[in-house]
N, C-alpha and C positions, 0 to 999 in steps of 0.2 A: 210613138214619135221616132222618126228616123235620125241618125246621126247627123245627117245634113240639116234637118230641121232645127236640131239642138245647136248647131254650130251658126246658123243664119244670123241671130242678133249680134254675135261677136263679129262676124266678117263683113257684114254689110255697113257701107259708108254711104250715106245718102247726101242730099242736097244741104245739109246743115253742117257739113264738115267745117271745122275751124269756128264755129259759132259757140257762144256761151249762153246758156238759158237759166234764168232763176224762176223756180215755180214754187210759190208760197202754198203752205199745206201740201207739199210735195211728196210725202213719204207713205200716203195712204189714199185708198180709194181712187177718184178721178185724178188727183194729183199725181199719184204714183204712175197710173196709166200714161198721163201726159209726159211725165219724165222718160218713161220707156219709149214712147212714140218718138220723142225728140232725140233720144240717145241712139235709137235705131236709125234715125237720118243723119247721124254723125255728130251731134252737138255735145259738147261738155255739159254736164248738169250740176247746178247748184240747187240743192232741195231745201227749202225752208220748213220748219216745224216748231212746235211749241210744247215743251214739257214732256211729251211722250218719247222718252229716251230710247227705251228698249225696241219699240216698233220701227223708230228712226235707225237704229243700229242694223236691224235685221234688214230693212230696205237697202241700207248702203252695202251690206254684204251681199245681197241677191244682186244689186245692180253691178258690183264690182265683178262678181263671178260672171254675169251675163255679157257685160260689155268691158272686158278688160282693156280695151284700147281707148276707152273714154275716161275722162277725168270726172269723178263724181265727188262732190263735197256736201256736208251737211251744215246747215246754218240755223242755229236756235234763236228764236226770238218771239216776242209778243207782238203779233200784227196789229193789235189795238193800240200799241204805243208809237207815237211818231218818232221818238228818239230811236227805238229799236228797229224801225222800217229803215231810217237813214242808216244806221249802223250796219245792218245786213247788206244794203246795196254796196256801201262803201267796202265791206268785208269781201263780198264777192269780186268786186273790181280788183281789189288788192291781191287776192288769191289766183284769180284767172286773167287778170289783165285787161279785161273787157267784159262789157254785158251787152248782148245783141238782142235777146228775147226776154221779156218779163211776162210771166203768166200769173195773173192775180187769182188764185185759186182758192186760198184760205177762207173759211166761212165756219160760222157756229149757228146753232138754232137754241133758242129758249122759248118754247112754245106755250102760250097761255092766252086765253081770251083776253080782249081789250079790258074788261072789268076787273080781271085779276092780274094783269100785267104790272109789275113793279116798275119804278124809275130805273132801277138797276138792270132789270131785264131789257128794257128798250135800250138804254145806253150802251150795254155791253155789246149787243148785237150790231148795232149801228157803227161802234168804234171798230169792231173787227172787220165786218163785211163791206163797210163803205168807207169809213175815214181811213182804215188801214190801206185799203186799196188806193185811195188817193195819195197819201204820204209816201208809200213805196213807189208809186208811179211818178210822183214828182220827183223824187230822187233818181229814179232811172231815166227819166226824161231829160234831166239836166245833163247827164252823161251822154245820152243818145244824140242830143242836139249839138253837142261839142263834136261828136264823130259824124253827124249827118245822116245816120241811118239807125233803125231799129224797129222792133215789133213789141206792141204792149196789147196783151190779149186778156180780157177779164172774163171769168166765169160767173155768169149771172145764174138765173133760174126761171123757169116757166112761172114760178109762183110770183116773181117780179111782175109779170104781165097780167096774171088772173086774179091775184090775191087768194088768201086761204084763210078760213076760219082758225083762229088760235095762232095765226102766223103774222100779225100786223107788223111786227118789228122786222122780221126777216124779209117779207114781201116789200116793204119800203126800202131795206137796204139793198135789195138785189134790183128793185126798179131805178133805184138812185144811180147804179152803174150805168145804166142806159144814157142818161144824161152826161155823167162823167166820161164815158167813152167818146161820145160826140163832140163834147167841148174840148177833150185833150187831143182828138183828132184835127180839130180846126186849129188849136193853138199850136200844134206841132208844125203844121204847114206855115202859119203866121210867123212863127219864130224863125224857121229856116229862111223864109222870104225876107224877112227884116235883116237877117244876117247875110243876105244876098248869096244863099246857098241854093243851087237848083233843086226844085222839088218834084219836077216832072220826069227826070230820067233815073235810071239806076234802081238801086234797092228801095230808097225811100224810107220814111219814117211813118209807119201806120199804127192806128189804134182801133182795135175791134173787140167784140164781145161775142161769147156764145151762150145761148140759153138752153141748158139741158132740161128735159122733162123729168120723168121718173126713172132714175138709173140705179140699177142692182148694186149698191154699196152698202156699207155697214150702217149708214143713216137709215135705211129701210129695216134693219133687223128687227127693230121693235114693233114694227107695224103688223098687226094681226093679218093672217093669211086671208081671212075673209075680205079685209079692206084691200089686200093687194089684188085679189081677184076682181073686185069692183073697179079698181084703178085699170087693170089689164082691159077690162071690158070698154072703157072709154078711149084707149088708145087705138088708133087706126090700125097699126100693125099688129096689135094683140099680144103685146108682150113689153117687159120693162127693157130699158136700153142697157147697154154694157158700157163700162167705162172707156174702154177701147174706141167705141164709137164716137164718144166726145172728143177724146185724144186725137183721133184722126182729123177732125175738122180743126182743132188747135194747130195741128202740124201743118195743115194746108195753109192757114193764115199765117204761120210763122216763116214760110218759105219766102226766101228773096223774091221769087217770081210772083208773089201775091201783092206786088206793090200798088196795083190799081185798085185795091180793096182797102177801104179806110172809113171809120165812123159808122160801121156796119154792125148789125146784131144778127147773128146766125142760130136759128132754131135747131135743136137736137132733141126731138120729143116724140118721134114716131107718129106724127100726125095728129097729137092730142089737141093741138090748137086749132084744128079746121072746123 
């Protein structure tokens, strides 16, 4: 890597200059890649995380080194708690002065067949992956409606479309994000119109989702290589996705100039759903 390539993330200021982005589950995997993408485009970053303090501090150190001209903050909270969701949004606004972009990325899996799934297995996954996305979006939307602009982007999953054996809770939670996305998109326009705020001009307030397929993150670390080989064989482009490829789509949807895109579900799965 040349010295110019090493300096590029620090020197490049893109189309999200002066924007503030909150990314839940933002210190690892796809979330970390999204934070880097948005920071590269000029945004200040508020990264949410829960319990894993050491990886979060390592992420913060790396981001501070790579993007010295961006403000990067950490916000610990349980996305499965409505009170924590509201607290984190208020904390971000208090520290950064505004919130322009919310990326609902936090998610967990507790995989068991329906016959073996306990009440707690079901409720925990739904509370984090779906209820948490609602509560934090509700708090962010209130702020964005006051300002008249904003972006809410949820990270769903291909499994929400196809289902998967042993993942009824995960599939239901990720599928639920589709309905949440479309309803929030409609309500944002309804509320702006009700407040006599123009909805057709300028940056707008949009709500969208992305649906990654099989992405090479730590969530796949425990999957046997034979299973991964079988999955690769089902993917049209013949490989797993990279977190950066999901982040690129999120960055596009977060752009001020993506104002004509709302209520949409964007697939990033290498053609697996064809």
